[in-house]
VONUBA-114257 format. One record per residue: residue in one letter; residue number from 1; x, y, z of N, C-alpha, C, CB in turn. Coordinates in Angstrom, 3 decimals. Glycine has a CB too. Example, Ala and Ser with C-alpha at 12.3 -4.5 7.8 and 13.67 -1.06 7.14 Angstrom:
BEGIN
 residu num      n_X      n_Y      n_Z     ca_X     ca_Y     ca_Z      c_X      c_Y      c_Z     cb_X     cb_Y     cb_Z
      a   1   13.190   -5.690    7.800   12.300   -4.500    7.800   13.200   -3.300    7.800   11.308   -4.473    9.046
      s   2   12.850   -2.250    7.080   13.670   -1.060    7.140   12.900    0.030    7.870   14.084   -0.598    5.725
end
This chain:
BEGIN
 residu num      n_X      n_Y      n_Z     ca_X     ca_Y     ca_Z      c_X      c_Y      c_Z     cb_X     cb_Y     cb_Z
      x   1   40.691   15.376   12.882   39.668   15.359   11.971   39.437   16.754   11.363   38.464   14.834   12.617
      x   2   39.425   16.918   10.064   39.189   18.159    9.450   37.770   18.494    9.169   39.907   18.214    8.274
      x   3   37.472   19.755    9.075   36.133   20.136    8.908   35.771   20.226    7.410   35.891   21.437    9.613
      x   4   34.545   19.910    6.987   34.307   19.976    5.577   34.292   21.392    5.141   33.032   19.296    5.209
      x   5   34.538   21.618    3.875   34.661   23.009    3.347   33.288   23.688    3.468   35.166   23.017    1.820
      x   6   32.220   23.028    3.388   30.961   23.663    3.535   30.761   24.190    4.937   29.879   22.728    3.173
      x   7   31.236   23.554    5.868   31.225   24.082    7.350   32.114   25.313    7.391   31.789   22.948    8.450
      x   8   33.376   25.159    6.938   34.248   26.274    7.055   33.745   27.573    6.363   35.552   25.887    6.509
      x   9   33.121   27.430    5.160   32.503   28.489    4.443   31.314   29.003    5.311   32.044   28.003    3.019
      x  10   30.473   28.122    5.826   29.334   28.632    6.622   29.670   29.462    7.719   28.564   27.590    7.131
      x  11   30.777   28.967    8.435   31.317   29.738    9.596   31.907   31.031    9.184   32.364   28.948   10.336
      x  12   32.551   31.117    8.026   33.144   32.292    7.567   32.008   33.409    7.264   34.004   31.947    6.308
      x  13   30.952   32.937    6.523   29.818   33.819    6.170   29.028   34.228    7.400   28.886   33.124    5.170
      x  14   28.949   33.313    8.277   28.154   33.607    9.597   29.037   34.633   10.443   27.869   32.147   10.517
      x  15   30.282   34.541   10.534   31.055   35.447   11.298   31.097   36.810   10.651   32.420   34.915   11.491
      x  16   31.240   36.876    9.329   31.171   37.987    8.492   29.895   38.763    8.799   31.246   37.564    7.056
      x  17   28.756   38.164    8.689   27.478   38.703    8.949   27.364   39.273   10.435   26.433   37.611    8.683
      x  18   27.870   38.470   11.255   27.836   38.909   12.736   28.649   40.149   12.878   28.411   37.783   13.734
      x  19   29.743   40.207   12.304   30.680   41.458   12.408   29.957   42.753   11.956   32.011   41.266   11.477
      x  20   29.204   42.534   10.871   28.527   43.811   10.212   27.251   44.046   11.132   28.056   43.557    8.483
      x  21   26.655   43.013   11.633   25.425   43.296   12.475   25.744   43.957   13.740   24.668   42.037   12.794
      x  22   26.980   43.614   14.368   27.243   44.166   15.667   27.924   45.479   15.498   28.074   43.228   16.512
      x  23   28.326   45.958   14.375   29.025   47.154   14.115   28.198   48.407   14.722   29.258   47.278   12.551
      x  24   27.011   48.589   14.312   26.232   49.813   14.819   26.112   49.877   16.261   24.844   49.854   14.271
      x  25   25.896   48.748   17.043   25.856   48.771   18.427   27.226   49.098   19.092   25.348   47.488   18.880
      x  26   28.330   48.673   18.436   29.652   49.014   18.979   29.952   50.471   18.779   30.741   48.170   18.334
      x  27   29.600   51.001   17.498   29.791   52.345   17.211   28.987   53.322   18.273   29.338   52.563   15.735
      x  28   27.813   52.964   18.394   26.882   53.714   19.414   27.506   53.640   20.835   25.350   53.037   19.457
      x  29   27.949   52.507   21.151   28.518   52.347   22.501   29.678   53.281   22.716   28.968   50.909   22.734
      x  30   30.536   53.319   21.715   31.781   54.161   21.895   31.635   55.578   21.333   32.990   53.480   21.201
      x  31   30.373   55.985   21.113   30.061   57.372   20.735   30.630   57.722   19.268   30.687   58.364   21.838
      x  32   30.741   56.794   18.450   31.104   56.939   17.022   29.991   57.137   16.194   31.818   55.813   16.521
      x  33   30.114   57.814   14.988   29.083   57.874   14.086   28.783   56.482   13.591   29.408   58.802   12.995
      x  34   27.565   56.225   12.997   27.200   55.028   12.419   28.160   54.417   11.436   25.995   55.211   11.823
      x  35   28.360   53.185   11.343   29.355   52.744   10.329   28.948   53.068    8.901   29.582   51.249   10.443
      x  36   29.922   53.491    8.105   29.785   53.878    6.769   29.795   52.605    5.954   30.878   54.859    6.350
      x  37   29.466   52.745    4.670   29.521   51.533    3.768   30.977   50.974    3.772   29.062   51.912    2.245
      x  38   31.972   51.768    3.757   33.373   51.392    3.817   33.616   50.553    5.077   34.285   52.652    3.803
      x  39   33.161   51.103    6.159   33.338   50.386    7.495   32.658   49.042    7.441   32.738   51.229    8.704
      x  40   31.452   48.890    6.889   30.788   47.580    6.792   31.536   46.650    5.911   29.386   47.721    6.281
      x  41   32.070   47.222    4.791   32.917   46.445    3.962   34.149   45.797    4.758   33.406   47.341    2.821
      x  42   34.827   46.681    5.464   36.026   46.271    6.181   35.617   45.183    7.229   36.724   47.529    6.879
      x  43   34.503   45.464    7.983   34.004   44.573    9.010   33.703   43.136    8.411   32.712   45.198    9.656
      x  44   33.046   43.258    7.203   32.614   41.994    6.575   33.892   41.139    6.267   31.764   42.284    5.227
      x  45   34.827   41.762    5.586   35.998   40.968    5.210   36.792   40.495    6.433   36.903   41.782    4.291
      x  46   36.920   41.410    7.454   37.648   40.896    8.649   36.894   39.715    9.318   37.846   42.053    9.694
      x  47   35.657   39.826    9.369   34.896   38.681    9.903   34.948   37.491    9.084   33.518   39.022   10.085
      x  48   34.944   37.608    7.733   34.999   36.461    6.820   36.362   35.722    6.946   34.770   36.939    5.346
      x  49   37.435   36.603    7.009   38.762   36.056    7.286   38.964   35.359    8.548   39.696   37.064    7.235
      x  50   38.392   35.973    9.628   38.479   35.349   10.948   37.678   33.955   10.948   37.889   36.363   12.059
      x  51   36.539   33.941   10.251   35.797   32.736   10.236   36.466   31.612    9.453   34.475   33.004    9.696
      x  52   37.085   31.980    8.328   37.861   30.965    7.581   39.043   30.461    8.424   38.380   31.556    6.229
      x  53   39.630   31.400    9.189   40.803   30.877    9.986   40.356   30.194   11.301   41.794   32.055   10.332
      x  54   39.032   30.357   11.557   38.555   29.748   12.948   38.985   30.584   14.076   39.128   28.288   13.209
      x  55   39.286   31.845   13.838   39.801   32.784   14.931   38.642   33.543   15.353   40.972   33.771   14.462
      x  56   38.082   33.195   16.477   36.781   33.790   16.977   37.135   34.811   18.072   35.769   32.642   17.566
      x  57   38.378   35.121   18.400   38.745   36.112   19.467   38.642   37.433   18.777   40.230   35.878   20.103
      x  58   37.781   38.324   19.387   37.548   39.581   18.688   38.716   40.689   18.974   36.123   40.133   19.142
      x  59   39.649   40.339   19.821   40.725   41.326   20.025   41.686   41.379   18.860   41.494   41.013   21.289
      x  60   41.988   42.589   18.383   42.875   42.665   17.058   44.132   42.016   17.408   43.185   44.210   16.506
      x  61   44.773   41.492   16.359   46.025   40.761   16.466   47.080   41.607   17.142   46.506   40.317   15.095
      x  62   47.271   42.900   16.767   48.275   43.810   17.352   48.016   44.065   18.836   48.285   45.144   16.596
      x  63   46.797   43.902   19.316   46.488   44.103   20.725   46.606   42.893   21.718   45.139   44.596   20.784
      x  64   46.871   41.717   20.959   46.921   40.480   21.779   48.262   40.332   22.398   46.600   39.234   20.947
      x  65   48.275   39.621   23.596   49.563   39.470   24.150   50.401   38.423   23.319   49.430   39.056   25.627
      x  66   51.710   38.675   23.393   52.680   37.688   22.655   52.902   36.481   23.465   54.096   38.334   22.353
      x  67   52.676   35.280   22.926   52.755   34.121   23.673   54.290   34.019   24.314   52.359   32.880   22.719
      x  68   54.316   33.730   25.542   55.648   33.541   26.144   56.259   34.902   26.732   56.616   32.941   25.044
      x  69   55.501   36.020   26.459   56.015   37.220   26.936   54.962   37.813   27.923   56.351   38.169   25.760
      x  70   55.386   38.406   29.106   54.490   38.906   30.074   53.766   40.212   29.508   55.274   39.187   31.401
end
């Protein structure tokens, strides 16, 4: 069963907003300066793309284990 486009877009916008909302706490936790406008722009687009793809794992793709390899 496929999800309706409205639900896909709602998830994408929700995940984008969540990524931007969580950025200040993450920056503070890691001792980084507050996110800049550019940082928020990047977080928003990454969250939106992840929401469109239905990929809710927050680990960056390059840091994820390769399937089938230890």
